N, C-alpha and C positions, 0 to 999 in steps of 0.2 A: 157838403164833406167833413169829417171832425179832424180836426189835427192834434187829438189827444192821444199819445202812444200808450194802448191800451192792454192790460196782462194777456190778452190772447187775442193778435190779429185776426183769425178765424170768429171771432165770438161778436156778438152786438147785443150786449145786453139793454135791458131797459132802461128809463131815466128815470133814477129817485128825487120825486119831486117835495113830499112833505114825509116827516114821523108823526105817529099819533099812536105813543101808548109802546106795546109790543109791534106794532107793526109800522112795516116802511110802503109807500103808496107811490106806484109810476105816473107816467106820465099821462096813460091811459088810464086811471082810477082804479085802476090794480089792486086789491090790498096782499100784502106776504105777511104772515106772521115771521117774526124775526127769529126762529127757534135753534139760530148758532149764534145771537147776536152778532154777528155779522164774521169776526171769527176770537168769540166771548169777550166779545168787546162792549156791549150796548146792554150794560147789566141794569141800569135804570132804564131803560129804554127810549127815544125817540123825541120824550115832545115835556120835560122832565122844567117844569115851570120854574124851581131854588136854582139851578144848576143854572137856565140861562140868563134867570137876572144875577146870577155872581156873573159870569161874562160879562154884562152887559155895564153895571155898574164897574166892575175894575176896567174895560177900555175908557168909562168916563173919566179917569184918574189917571190913569199911565196903561199903556197896551206893553209896551216891552224897554227892558232898561237891561243892557248889557252886562253878564256877570264880573267882566273884568272890570267894571265900574263902580257897579252896584249890587247889594239885597234886595229884597222884596218883601211888603208885609207878608202877602199870598205865600210867598215861597216859603219865609220863618215861621210861617205858622201849622203850613202843611208838613213842614217835618217835622212838628213839634209834636202835631197829631199823629204821624206815622210810627215814630219811636215811642210816644206813649204806650202803641197799641203792639208793639212789635213783638216779636219773641225774648228773651233777654237776651245780653248782649249784644245786640245791632244799637248801635249810639250817635250812627249818624247818615244820613242823605245825601245823596248825589244826583241830581235831576238833569233828565233828557229827553228827548221827543218820543221815544217809542221804545220798544223789546230789545229793538238788535240794537240797537246803542246802548242799553242800559246792560246787556250782555259782553258788548265791546269793551264799554266802562270797566267792569269787573275783571274781565282776561286781564288787560293795561294795570288797574290796581294789583291785582294779586303778585303779576311780574316786577310792579316795582315796590312794594312793601317789601317782595326778598331783596330786591336790592336794596333797600336801606337798610333793613339789617344786616347786612354780608353776607345773604347768602346763592353768592351770586349763579351757581348753578346751575340752580331751581328754574326749569323754564317747561318742563313737558306736563302739559293736559292730559288728565286722562277721565273720559266720558262713555257713553252708551252708546250702543246702537243702536237704529230707530227712535233716537232721539233728534229732537231740533230747539236750536239755540237763536235762531233768529240768520239775516242772509245779506250782512256783512260778515268781510270774509273771515274773521279770526272766530268770530262765531257760529258761520255758517263751517267753517273747518274744524270747531268742537262738536258742533250737532253730527246724529251719527245719521242723518235721512239720506238715504245712499243715494236718490235720485236729483235730489237739488244739489249735493255735491259734487257728483261726477264732471261736468263742464268743467268746475272750474277746480279740479284737485292740483295743476300743476302748480296754484297759484298759492297755495293755505299753506298754516302750519302746520307741524306734524302732531296730530294725534292719534291716540290709544283710545281703542272704544272696547269695551269689555260688554258682555251678555246686559241687556235688560232685567226688570224684574215683571215676568210677564206669566202669571202665572197659569193662563188660560192654554198656552201653547205649550209652555216649556216644563212647568212641573211633574217629576214622575211619579209614576202610581204609588210607588214606593216610600211616596217623602211623603209628610204633613206640611202646610203651609209652611211653617215657622221654618222647618227644615229644607225646606229650597228656597226659602231667604236669604238663611244663611250661607248656603254653598257660593249662589250667585253676589252673592255681598263678597264674599273672600275670592272673586276673580279677581278683586279689588286689591287685595293683597298679594296676591301672583302679581299683576302688573306693577304694580311699587318694585318688586321684587327683584323682578327680569331689565326694566329699569335704574335702576338702585335709587333709592329714596332719594339720594342727597340731591336728584336731578329732579325728582317731580316737583311743582307748585301747587295744585288742583285739580281737586276730583270737580267736575260739573254734574246735575245732574236734574229733571223735573220732578218734585215731587210728588206729581202725578202727570204722567207723560199724556202730552195734548194731541195736536193735527199730525202728526205719523203714524202715530198707533191707536187713539181714538180713546180716551179719558180710561188711560191702563194704571189702576193704582199700587202702591206695590202692598206687602203683603206685611202682616206685624213682623216685628224687630229686623226689617231690613235694613232701613234707615239708620236705629241704634247703634246699626254691627258696621255700617260707611261709616259713621261720624267714629268709632272708637278705630277705628283705622284710619283718621284721616289724623285723630290726634296721637297716636302712637308714632306717626312718621313726620310729624308737625307740617302734614301737609294741609289747605285751606280747604273748606269744603263750601262751593260754591250753589246755591239754589236758584232754580229758574223757575220762579212762579210769574213769569209775564204771562201765563195763559189760564193758570191754575191758582193764583190768589188773590188777592182784593177780594175776601166773599167768595168765591165761585166753590167751591167743593164743601162750604157749609162753614167755613172757620175764615178771619180775615184774613192770616196768612196759612196756608197750604200745610206746610209742615209742621204746624201746633199738632194735628193731628196723629202726629207721629213722632211726637215727644223728641224733637232735636231740635236745634238750630243752627244755624249758617253763621261761616265768616264775612260772607258776602251771600246779599240773595238781590235780586231783581225781580222786580215788578212792571205792569204794563199792565195796557188793553184797559182793564174794567178798573185802575186807577183814574183815567179821564170819563170811562162809561161815555166812549166815544164823541166827547161833546167839544174836546180840545186836545192835542198830538199829546201825551206824555208819558215817563215812563222815569223809573228811578233803581237807583242802584245806593242799595244798603250795607253798610259793614259795619264789624266793631268795634271796640272802643282801640282796643289791642291794633287795630288794621292804621287805623286816624291818627292815633298816636306815634303811631311808627313815620308817618311822613312831618306831623307836625315838629318832632322832636329831631327831625332828619334835614332835609333840605326844604320840607317847607311847602311846596308845590308839588299838587300832582298834574306832572306832565300830559294832559289831557285836556278838552272841552271841545264845544260846539257853541255853533251863535246863538242858540236858541235855545241852552240849558238855563233853568230858575225860569222860565219865560213868567212874567209874571199873571198874564191873563192863561197862558196854562195851570198855572199852579190856585189861583184863583175858583176854576171849573172844577178843579180837583180837589180842593180844600169842601168844595159843596156837596161834589161825591161821595167823599168819604167821612162825612161831618153826617149823613143819611147813613150810612154804612156801619159806622159805628152805633149812631144813634138807634139800632135793635132790627133794621132791614138786613142787614148780613145775618142775624139770629134766626129770622126765617128760610134760610135757602135750604137747611139741613132736613126742615122737616116737608116743605116743601118738592125738596128733592128726591124724599123718601114716598112723596106721591106720583112723585112724576117716575120712578122707577120701577113700583106695584105698577101702576096701569103703562107702561113699555112690559113690563113681562106677562101680564095677563093678557097683553095683546100679542105680543110676539116671541113668548118665550119660547111656544111648543111649533112654533115657523119654521117649515122643512129648509129653510135659509140661513137663517139667524143660528149662529152660533152661541155667541159670547154677548149678553148685556151689562156694561161694566159701569162702575164710575163711583163720586161723591157728588153729593150735593146737588146743583142743577148744571154738572159738569157729566157729562153721559155718551155713553159711546156701544154703539151695535154693531158687533163684526160680522161681516154677510160672508155665508159659506155655500158651497154646492152640495157641499153631504154633513150632513149635522152630526151624524154618528162618528164619522173616519174622520170630520176639521175640515179635511178637502177643500183648498180654497177655487174660486173658477180661474179659468184662465185668464188673464192679464187681456189678452188681444180682444175679450167678451167687453170689455170696459163697461165692468157692471156700475163700478161708482160712478161714471159720469152718466149714464143710464137712471142713475138714480138720483143725481142733482140734476138733473131735466125734467125727470117726472115729479118731483116736488116742488121744483121750483111751476109745474107747472099748474100744480094742484093748492099751490100760493102759499106752501110754505119754502123757505130760505132755510137750507141746515146746509152742513159742510162732508158732503161724503168724500172718503180719499183711496187712494189705492198706491197700493205698495205695503200694506199694514205689517205683515211679516216677515218681510226683509227689504223692502224697498222695491222689489217688482212683485211679491205675490202678496194676493188679500187685499180685501176690502172694507169698507167700513163707515160707518155715518156719526160724526160726532156732532153730541147735542150741547147747546149753551145758552137756554134762553134768557131772557131779563129777572132780574129778583123778582121783577114784579106782576109776572104771570102768577093768573087764576088759575083755579081748581078746575073753572068752565072751559077754560083756553086746556090746559094738560090734556084736554078731549079733544078738543079743535086740532092739537097736533097728532092725537092718538091716530085720526079720522085719516088725515089728508097721507099719512106714512102710511097706512092701512091702503088709500089708493092708488101709493106708487108702488110698493111691495106690489100690488096685485098687477100693475102695467108692468113691470121689468120681467115679473117672473110669472 
């Protein structure tokens, strides 16, 4: 009998015993193509020799040094490489152990920044419906994932949620894509006015929405308008690139494609590619200087921040991403998108195929013409997860795509080392699964 507390007590998952490039192998020898990279994590696959060597080398030197006493060479080098490739204005890096921690640190830093500069009333956060920012309480409260939030709502900080930028569902027939984006972006202005600008601390968003809605990209001009509104009211823009960053959408930082930068930005998942737990919060020089010239102490911290072994692994990953691998994501992603559209673009139960780079979503519908979703009681996303897994494909089906209750989608985030031939393998296995379910 296992003493592990699993994600689901009714599930009995296979035992993963080995990794081979894009594949995970279980104890029975079955090979699964990792079509979602776990949860958009394994960008280098599961057996990269250089990252493995970097971990072994660091453990031979020193595995752990607490940041209350020491910094480390891997942390310093990793921070330097991140900032040298980051959007303009980002100047400092705070290392953590994952995405939820990165977002929690971002929220606390935003609050402390305003305390340091004397704007003590600023504490309200505005985010978007159908977003996801992590499972710790502050991050969960900020996110707009309804079913994840509901059980813990009494424990959460108060957060406002405006509309997402979800063109497939919400753009009016009378609007251009640009006009639609400006309309929903301007909901931020309205909410700021409702709350009082002097009370608002930050607006939080994923540049490309991940697990909750399935790789939903913004329309052109949306984030530029968001940035304008934040600047007009002295509000911090916090971008959550935990899932969509680190090359996943075709540029190292997802926000680069929208021509904006953040005041605070969170990354994780692909930052360590699954070889070690790591995340990071990046902040502007302005925010860092407020702390440095004020109390000098960020009132936050975890035992494993700046972990030398994790930073050494991440440094090896980032050197590969910045050494040309991330540049391959967009052309490979375009091939992947074309293959998905060719195979499923006219499927009666596929409503939308979307995304950027190697971050792709397929929205499942009962009626393609009306966009009507399946009844949630049918559990379509659960059936798809089971069918794809049986076919030897690990992907990321989810429910509640539209409003937290209705809607189903499949999220695909394969390793960046995927070949053109393996694109065909993913398509074939998805065809089998869709045939099984529908």
